C-alpha positions as CSV (number, residue, x, y, z in Angstrom):
1,M,16.5,-9.0,31.9
2,N,14.4,-5.9,32.1
3,D,10.7,-5.8,31.1
4,Y,9.7,-3.2,28.5
5,K,6.5,-1.6,27.3
6,K,6.7,0.1,23.8
7,S,5.2,3.3,22.4
8,V,6.1,5.0,19.1
9,H,6.9,8.6,18.1
10,L,6.5,8.6,14.3
11,N,7.9,11.8,12.8
12,E,6.2,13.7,10.0
13,R,6.9,12.4,6.6
14,H,9.9,13.9,4.8
15,P,9.8,16.4,1.9
16,V,10.6,13.7,-0.7
17,R,7.4,12.2,-2.2
18,P,6.6,8.9,-0.6
19,A,6.5,5.8,-2.8
20,S,3.2,5.1,-4.5
21,A,1.4,1.8,-4.3
22,E,2.8,0.9,-7.7
23,T,6.4,1.6,-6.5
24,K,6.3,0.5,-2.9
25,M,9.5,1.2,-1.1
26,D,11.7,-1.9,-0.6
27,T,12.3,-2.1,3.2
28,S,15.0,-4.7,2.8
29,V,17.6,-2.2,1.4
30,T,20.2,-1.6,4.1
31,F,23.4,0.4,4.3
32,K,26.6,-1.2,2.9
33,P,29.6,-1.6,5.3
34,E,31.3,1.6,4.0
35,Q,28.0,3.5,4.5
36,I,27.7,2.2,8.1
37,G,31.1,3.8,8.7
38,I,29.8,7.2,7.4
39,V,26.6,6.8,9.5
40,N,28.8,6.2,12.6
41,K,30.7,9.4,12.0
42,A,27.5,11.3,11.6
43,V,26.1,9.9,14.8
44,A,29.2,10.8,16.8
45,L,29.2,14.3,15.5
46,A,25.4,14.7,16.1
47,E,25.9,13.6,19.7
48,E,28.7,16.0,20.3
49,L,26.8,18.9,18.8
50,V,23.6,18.3,20.7
51,S,25.3,17.7,24.0
52,N,27.3,20.9,23.5
53,Y,24.2,22.9,22.5
54,Y,22.3,21.9,25.6
55,K,25.4,22.2,27.8
56,M,25.3,18.7,29.1
57,S,28.3,17.0,30.7
58,A,29.3,13.5,29.7
59,S,27.6,12.0,32.7
60,Q,24.4,14.0,32.0
61,W,24.4,13.0,28.4
62,L,25.0,9.3,29.1
63,H,22.3,9.4,31.7
64,R,19.9,9.9,28.8
65,R,18.9,6.4,28.0
66,Y,18.8,6.0,24.2
67,D,20.1,3.9,21.4
68,I,20.6,4.3,17.7
69,K,20.1,1.4,15.3
70,T,20.1,0.9,11.5
71,L,17.6,-1.2,9.6
72,A,19.6,-4.5,9.9
73,E,19.2,-4.3,13.7
74,L,15.5,-3.3,13.9
75,A,12.6,-5.6,14.8
76,P,10.0,-5.9,12.1
77,D,7.6,-3.6,13.8
78,E,10.3,-0.9,14.1
79,V,10.5,-0.6,10.3
80,V,8.3,1.9,8.5
81,G,7.9,2.9,4.9
82,G,7.9,6.7,4.9
83,P,10.0,8.6,7.4
84,F,13.8,8.6,7.5
85,A,13.7,7.6,11.2
86,Q,11.3,7.1,14.1
87,I,11.7,7.1,17.8
88,V,10.4,4.1,19.8
89,R,10.0,4.6,23.5
90,Y,10.4,1.5,25.7
91,E,9.4,1.8,29.3
92,G,11.8,-0.3,31.3
93,R,11.4,-1.8,34.7
94,H,14.0,-3.6,36.7
95,P,12.7,-7.1,37.4
96,D,13.7,-7.1,41.0
97,R,11.9,-3.8,41.8
98,A,8.1,-3.5,42.1
99,L,7.8,0.3,42.7
100,G,6.6,2.5,39.9
101,S,9.6,4.8,40.6
102,S,11.9,2.1,39.3
103,T,10.6,2.5,35.8
104,Y,12.6,4.5,33.2
105,D,12.3,5.4,29.5
106,L,14.6,3.9,26.9
107,Y,14.5,5.7,23.6
108,K,15.4,3.9,20.4
109,I,16.2,5.9,17.3
110,C,15.3,3.6,14.4
111,L,17.1,4.7,11.2
112,Q,15.3,3.7,8.1
113,D,18.1,2.8,5.7
114,H,15.8,2.2,2.7
115,A,14.1,5.6,3.0
116,I,17.4,7.5,3.4
117,L,19.0,5.7,0.5
118,A,15.9,6.3,-1.7
119,A,16.1,10.0,-0.9
120,L,19.8,10.2,-1.8
121,K,18.9,8.5,-5.1
122,Q,16.1,10.9,-5.8
123,K,18.1,13.9,-4.8
124,P,21.7,13.5,-6.1
125,D,22.9,16.7,-4.5
126,L,22.4,15.2,-1.0
127,Q,25.3,13.3,0.6
128,L,25.0,10.6,3.2
129,L,27.1,12.1,6.0
130,P,25.4,15.5,6.2
131,F,22.0,13.9,5.6
132,V,22.3,11.4,8.4
133,L,23.9,14.2,10.6
134,Y,20.7,16.2,10.2
135,I,18.4,13.3,10.8
136,V,20.2,12.1,14.0
137,T,20.6,15.6,15.4
138,H,16.9,16.1,14.9
139,E,16.0,12.9,16.7
140,L,18.4,13.6,19.6
141,I,16.8,17.0,20.1
142,H,13.4,15.3,20.3
143,I,14.8,13.0,23.0
144,V,16.3,15.8,25.0
145,R,13.0,17.6,24.9
146,F,11.1,14.5,25.9
147,S,13.5,14.0,28.8
148,R,13.2,17.6,30.0
149,F,9.4,17.4,29.7
150,L,9.4,20.2,27.1
151,Q,7.2,18.1,24.9
152,Y,4.9,15.1,25.5
153,F,5.8,11.9,23.7
154,D,2.2,11.1,23.1
155,A,1.1,14.6,22.0
156,A,-2.0,15.2,19.8
157,P,-1.4,15.5,16.0
158,D,-1.6,19.3,15.9
159,E,0.9,19.7,18.7
160,R,3.1,17.1,17.2
161,L,3.3,19.0,13.9
162,A,4.1,22.2,15.8
163,E,6.8,20.3,17.7
164,E,8.3,19.0,14.5
165,K,8.7,22.5,13.2
166,R,10.2,23.6,16.5
167,V,12.7,20.8,16.4
168,H,13.6,21.5,12.7
169,V,14.3,25.1,13.7
170,K,16.6,23.9,16.6
171,T,18.3,21.5,14.2
172,H,19.1,24.2,11.8
173,E,20.3,26.5,14.6
174,I,22.7,23.8,15.8
175,L,24.0,22.8,12.3
176,E,24.1,26.1,10.4
177,A,27.6,26.9,11.7
178,C,28.9,23.4,11.3
179,R,31.4,23.1,8.4
180,V,30.5,19.8,6.9
181,P,30.6,19.5,3.1
182,G,27.1,19.1,1.6
183,L,25.4,20.3,4.7
184,G,24.1,23.5,3.0
185,E,22.1,21.3,0.5
186,V,20.6,19.3,3.4
187,L,19.5,22.5,5.2
188,E,17.9,23.7,2.0
189,F,16.2,20.4,1.6
190,Y,14.5,20.8,5.0
191,N,13.9,24.5,4.6
192,E,10.1,24.2,4.3
193,W,9.9,22.7,7.8
194,R,11.2,25.9,9.3
195,I,8.2,28.0,8.1
196,P,6.3,28.9,11.3
197,Y,2.6,28.8,11.6
198,D,0.1,30.1,14.2
199,G,0.1,26.9,16.3
200,M,3.8,27.0,16.8
201,K,4.4,28.5,20.2
202,G,6.6,27.9,23.2
203,Y,10.1,26.9,22.2
């Protein structure tokens, strides 16, 4: 079994108001079986769209070590109360290799079912498939950019905010021509994240 060292990339909080102390979000709420089927469709479409956008072959895409898990499959320390997802980076090392060059990054996209479902309840015009499609596309773009050294995983807060805006712009660019019912409402939901600011440089 490989040895892993963990670090976390916690995305900026979503546009929906976070729960107050009096109405703390229930992190035990998970997707129902029929919702898992919808999430799987969204993930498959997001993977296809992102790999096509970055012109990566199947072998190149699979070479990117990542996994996508829903709440029921997450460890307690991978569950958060605000964002819809977070990326956890595990540094893996083959147990039979001592050289530093044998290490590799494994990225885990941790979907936060409770936060996603709370947003759908708060915003009835949002639908699960296009919403998860946006979230997963966004996180996959982050992973591609980390893998290509276009952004540091452990960036400073100001740069991380700028990167969030860059990735939201890229996400919109990838999805705007995609004909998925309800996607327009999701793009509108995230519209404020595409407003540039002075620190946003270097796409």
